[in-house]
C-alpha positions, -999 to 999 in steps of 0.1 A, spaced: 605 138 -834 574 155 -823 591 188 -829 599 177 -864 562 173 -871 555 208 -857 584 223 -877 570 207 -909 534 219 -904 543 253 -889 526 266 -858 494 246 -860 502 229 -827 512 261 -808 478 265 -793 482 233 -774 497 252 -744 462 267 -740 453 238 -719 473 253 -690 452 285 -691 420 265 -690 434 245 -661 441 276 -641 406 290 -647 391 257 -637 413 256 -606 400 290 -595 364 279 -603 367 246 -584 383 261 -553 355 286 -550 325 263 -555 339 236 -532 344 261 -503 318 287 -507 291 269 -487 313 248 -465 328 256 -431 364 250 -441 393 268 -424 427 278 -439 447 250 -423 422 223 -434 421 237 -469 459 238 -472 462 203 -458 437 188 -483 454 206 -512 489 194 -501 479 157 -497 461 159 -531 490 172 -552 523 169 -533 530 132 -527 528 122 -564 547 153 -575 575 146 -550 576 109 -561 578 117 -598 604 145 -591 626 119 -574 622 95 -603 631 123 -628 662 132 -608 672 95 -608 668 91 -646 690 122 -651 720 101 -645 714 84 -679 730 105 -707 703 94 -732 677 115 -715 690 149 -725 658 166 -713 667 159 -677 704 168 -677 701 202 -659 702 186 -624 719 193 -591 710 191 -554 700 227 -550 677 225 -580 661 193 -566 654 210 -532 640 241 -548 617 219 -570 604 199 -540 598 231 -521 580 248 -550 605 276 -552 605 290 -588 640 291 -604 655 295 -638 665 265 -659 701 266 -670 695 251 -704 664 271 -715 668 308 -715 643 326 -692 624 294 -686 613 289 -649 612 251 -648 616 227 -619 632 192 -622 599 177 -633 591 203 -660 553 201 -659 556 211 -623 561 248 -633 523 251 -632 523 237 -596 544 267 -585 514 289 -595 489 265 -580 507 263 -546 509 301 -545 472 304 -554 463 279 -527 483 299 -502 464 331 -511 430 313 -513 436 297 -478 443 332 -464 410 344 -479 392 318 -459 401 337 -428 380 367 -440 342 371 -436 323 354 -464 307 385 -478 341 401 -487 362 370 -494 357 369 -532 362 406 -537 394 406 -516 408 375 -533 402 388 -568 415 422 -559 447 407 -546 453 385 -576 447 414 -600 469 437 -580 498 412 -581 493 407 -619 494 444 -624 526 447 -603 542 422 -627 529 440 -658 542 474 -648 573 466 -626 587 437 -647 606 418 -619 637 400 -628 639 373 -602 621 339 -608 601 340 -576 588 375 -582 582 368 -619 560 339 -609 542 356 -580 533 387 -600 526 370 -634 496 378 -654 486 341 -652 473 349 -617 445 368 -635 432 334 -647 426 321 -612 407 353 -604 385 348 -635 379 312 -624 368 322 -589 345 348 -604 329 322 -626 325 300 -595 305 328 -579 284 333 -610 277 295 -612 264 294 -576 244 326 -577 230 329 -613 211 306 -636 235 294 -662 218 271 -687 214 280 -724 223 260 -754 222 291 -776 244 314 -754 267 285 -744 273 278 -781 279 314 -789 304 319 -761 323 287 -769 325 295 -806 336 330 -799 364 317 -775 377 293 -802 377 321 -828 395 345 -805 421 319 -797 427 304 -831 427 337 -849 448 354 -822 423 382 -820 433 392 -784 470 400 -784 480 426 -758 512 408 -750 503 392 -716 494 355 -715 470 359 -686 449 382 -708 456 369 -744 449 332 -734 432 338 -701 402 356 -714 393 330 -741 400 303 -715 375 319 -691 350 322 -720 354 286 -729 347 275 -693 318 299 -691 303 285 -723 308 250 -710 288 259 -679 260 272 -700 260 240 -720 263 217 -691 226 208 -687 219 206 -724 248 183 -732 249 161 -701 230 130 -714 251 101 -701 285 94 -687 312 86 -712 333 62 -691 366 66 -710 364 104 -706 356 100 -669 386 77 -665 409 102 -683 395 130 -661 402 110 -629 438 102 -640 445 136 -656 469 148 -628 490 116 -630 489 118 -668 500 155 -667 529 149 -644 542 117 -661 537 124 -698 571 142 -702 590 111 -689 569 88 -710 576 108 -741 613 109 -732 615 71 -728 594 65 -759 616 88 -780 648 69 -770 632 36 -778 617 48 -811 649 62 -824 666 28 -818 641 12 -841 628 37 -867 644 64 -889 628 98 -887 602 105 -914 569 123 -916 550 90 -915 569 74 -886 570 107 -867 532 110 -870 527 74 -858 551 82 -830 529 111 -819 497 90 -817 516 62 -800 528 86 -773 493 99 -767 480 63 -762 510 52 -741 509 84 -720 472 79 -712 478 43 -703 508 51 -680 489 80 -664 459 58 -657 481 31 -642 499 56 -619 466 70 -608 452 36 -597 484 23 -582 498 54 -565 478 86 -566 444 74 -556 455 50 -528 478 77 -513 451 103 -514 425 80 -498 449 72 -470 459 108 -463 427 128 -470 412 127 -436 420 160 -418 439 149 -386 436 181 -366 409 200 -348 389 222 -372 392 260 -368 362 282 -360 349 299 -390 340 336 -392 
């Protein structure tokens, strides 16, 4: 039904996938600013990243695999033991029902394949001396992106590990360095950068044919503009936005299942029409947020609080 709305209005909703590009830039940014001035080794970094994202992902992957036995949930029908194992181990693989799509069992987890690979590379960079860490990390991410651009690998693992999307993590890390080393506070420049990013995105002014550049550059501009605007716009905490931010990972991983369930139930009650389909979209947004918030408080947060303490001896830092 959601696709019916999109088909009736054209491509107005196609820019929604831009959220992933912002997410990758922010990921590179956060990883840099949270480790730049801390004595954290590669093993501790990897451990903290694993306990932060893996338990919930594994749990929801198992739930998704379980629902696949119900024929009503057609979205989850491409399922077998090998695919489940590859998904759990973050091994990129093609989806049989979607041509050229590299999707795990839990479809939103395709972004985690990139995240895990970035975490691996970032952890390796922590072994290096601090004065060369950023340069080497960015150089490696850009080099891998260029390999993908010019070689054009055919295998899903190589497609993922040399994708232009890696460029977005590099831009995020660079923004992290700028944030820590340069004064970034200007309502004027922040507004100009944000507006420019929105214009470039919505008018598709940057179209070189590679997502890491076409969407990555405006995503980085949007994050940069937000950093310039941070001090000017930070007046008071908006609690509902903070709550959504806290539960965003649970919301992201669970929303496909929520929409699938909602679609089945909705079709049993209502006929498809532009009015009911529009109501359905808004209902899904509210319901997805509620379910994501619940999962965060019942599972994600308690699990992380229990596991977050690093259980091993810390490495010596260079």
